[in-house]
BAPA-544950 format. One line per 5 residues: number of its first residue (from 1); for each residue x, y, z of C-alpha. Coordinates in Angstrom, 3 decimals, always signed. Example, Ala and Ser with C-alpha at 12.3 -4.5 7.8 and 13.67 -1.06 7.14 Angstrom:
1	+12.300,-4.500,+7.800 ~ +13.670,-1.060,+7.140 .
//
This chain:
1	-61.877,+31.045,+79.493 ~ -58.738,+33.167,+79.515 ~ -55.551,+31.582,+80.876 ~ -52.870,+32.954,+83.146 ~ -51.499,+36.286,+81.907 .
6	-47.655,+36.524,+82.138 ~ -45.996,+39.875,+82.408 ~ -42.589,+41.327,+83.267 ~ -42.675,+43.520,+86.302 ~ -43.333,+43.850,+90.037 .
11	-46.191,+41.843,+91.472 ~ -46.612,+44.370,+94.299 ~ -47.711,+46.966,+91.676 ~ -50.530,+45.400,+89.697 ~ -51.521,+47.805,+86.921 .
16	-55.210,+46.902,+86.525 ~ -58.361,+48.554,+87.743 ~ -60.597,+47.072,+90.460 ~ -59.931,+44.991,+93.531 ~ -56.682,+43.082,+93.521 .
21	-55.272,+40.302,+95.675 ~ -51.495,+39.773,+95.683 ~ -50.888,+36.135,+96.526 ~ -47.677,+34.689,+97.816 ~ -46.382,+31.671,+99.688 .
26	-45.182,+31.809,+103.271 ~ -43.455,+29.224,+105.466 ~ -45.059,+27.441,+108.419 ~ -42.493,+28.485,+111.041 ~ -43.102,+32.236,+111.302 .
31	-40.135,+33.386,+109.226 ~ -40.470,+36.527,+107.191 ~ -37.348,+38.163,+105.808 ~ -36.116,+36.701,+102.448 ~ -37.568,+36.609,+98.984 .
36	-40.783,+38.185,+97.761 ~ -41.875,+39.200,+101.291 ~ -39.136,+41.833,+101.248 ~ -40.837,+43.582,+98.367 ~ -44.188,+43.410,+100.158 .
41	-42.723,+44.833,+103.312 ~ -41.164,+47.725,+101.435 ~ -44.640,+48.698,+100.228 ~ -46.823,+47.982,+103.241 ~ -46.233,+47.049,+106.866 .
46	-49.600,+45.285,+107.346 ~ -48.918,+41.889,+105.661 ~ -45.812,+41.218,+107.748 ~ -47.405,+42.434,+110.986 ~ -50.504,+40.319,+110.406 .
51	-48.470,+37.189,+109.421 ~ -46.234,+37.534,+112.561 ~ -49.357,+37.885,+114.791 ~ -51.066,+34.992,+113.054 ~ -48.043,+32.737,+113.690 .
56	-47.601,+33.982,+117.274 ~ -51.238,+33.158,+118.112 ~ -51.285,+29.899,+116.064 ~ -52.468,+27.835,+119.023 ~ -55.764,+29.721,+118.835 .
61	-56.191,+30.035,+115.004 ~ -55.917,+28.241,+111.674 ~ -52.239,+28.962,+111.001 ~ -50.685,+25.936,+109.246 ~ -50.101,+24.372,+105.862 .
66	-52.897,+25.328,+103.408 ~ -54.155,+28.256,+105.419 ~ -54.732,+31.695,+103.904 ~ -54.655,+35.070,+105.685 ~ -56.169,+37.991,+103.758 .
71	-54.725,+41.386,+104.756 ~ -55.959,+44.663,+103.407 ~ -52.969,+46.833,+102.344 ~ -54.882,+49.608,+100.473 ~ -58.494,+50.408,+99.665 .
76	-58.440,+48.034,+96.612 ~ -55.384,+45.932,+97.374 ~ -55.308,+42.852,+99.588 ~ -52.399,+40.504,+100.230 ~ -52.954,+36.811,+100.630 .
81	-50.398,+35.218,+103.019 ~ -50.681,+31.539,+101.985 ~ -48.899,+28.843,+104.017 ~ -47.416,+26.552,+101.376 ~ -43.942,+25.820,+102.660 .
86	-42.663,+23.544,+105.424 ~ -39.776,+25.279,+107.055 ~ -37.161,+27.207,+105.060 ~ -34.291,+24.894,+104.376 ~ -33.599,+22.412,+101.660 .
91	-32.118,+19.229,+103.167 ~ -32.610,+15.552,+103.609 ~ -36.340,+15.927,+103.314 ~ -36.130,+17.770,+99.995 ~ -37.272,+21.312,+99.235 .
96	-39.643,+23.282,+101.542 ~ -42.487,+23.682,+99.025 ~ -45.671,+21.687,+99.790 ~ -47.761,+21.470,+96.593 ~ -50.764,+20.023,+98.409 .
101	-50.738,+23.001,+100.765 ~ -50.481,+25.440,+97.894 ~ -53.418,+23.721,+96.185 ~ -55.524,+23.973,+99.368 ~ -54.562,+27.596,+99.816 .
106	-55.356,+28.503,+96.255 ~ -58.804,+26.875,+96.645 ~ -59.417,+29.003,+99.763 ~ -58.044,+32.107,+97.983 ~ -60.506,+31.503,+95.123 .
111	-63.393,+31.905,+97.558 ~ -62.012,+35.256,+98.890 ~ -61.305,+36.524,+95.336 ~ -64.801,+35.674,+94.128 ~ -66.280,+37.331,+97.215 .
116	-64.289,+40.500,+96.665 ~ -64.655,+40.467,+92.840 ~ -60.882,+40.616,+92.687 ~ -58.247,+39.654,+90.187 ~ -55.177,+37.737,+91.580 .
121	-51.557,+38.782,+91.055 ~ -48.529,+36.808,+92.077 ~ -44.887,+36.003,+91.378 ~ -44.306,+32.296,+90.459 ~ -45.399,+31.223,+93.903 .
126	-43.543,+28.392,+95.640 ~ -40.761,+28.536,+93.039 ~ -38.262,+30.880,+94.721 ~ -36.818,+30.052,+98.116 ~ -39.447,+27.258,+98.577 .
131	-37.697,+25.355,+95.741 ~ -40.812,+24.356,+93.790 ~ -41.222,+23.906,+90.022 ~ -43.602,+26.103,+88.111 ~ -44.615,+23.105,+85.971 .
136	-46.208,+21.692,+89.158 ~ -47.687,+24.946,+90.465 ~ -49.077,+26.408,+87.246 ~ -51.799,+23.641,+86.851 ~ -52.885,+24.304,+90.463 .
141	-53.319,+27.976,+89.681 ~ -55.243,+27.182,+86.518 ~ -57.517,+24.628,+88.227 ~ -58.260,+26.533,+91.438 ~ -58.478,+30.102,+90.074 .
146	-58.566,+30.471,+86.263 ~ -61.213,+27.738,+85.813 ~ -63.442,+29.592,+88.299 ~ -63.252,+32.797,+86.171 ~ -60.714,+34.623,+88.321 .
151	-58.260,+36.783,+86.311 ~ -54.682,+35.805,+87.226 ~ -51.522,+37.668,+86.327 ~ -48.100,+36.128,+87.074 ~ -45.173,+38.514,+87.318 .
156	-41.601,+37.703,+86.322 ~ -39.355,+40.359,+87.960 ~ -36.842,+41.970,+85.614 .
//
């Protein structure tokens, strides 16, 4: 079993053949405008449009912590909007990251990736604006994706 592959570069430009899913963590309040989502929006309008509609119609869908929305951006590229962050601010209740929600979302993502025969590409999810620690997220990625045979590449932006 191969582990997570770490590379320097842009997670929105995976340089492998085949179907690819770009996974990232979103908040649960409908905010899209800071962090990795800006790089996604520069490349494709679909992930943001779909996320905003998903949030707007949340009373009638599964939007919430742990949910995953798969959005096709190109023929062989999908974006996984994963709800793994409560709000956007660090304060009295700590950082916004919710590790349990990321774990649930990664488990759901694994099903989609296996169905598509896709590799998964991501920044260090939950560790930017969400305030998480990679030492807590990395084992979740290994358990939910790598152990199920899904190739995972994590990108550290230059």
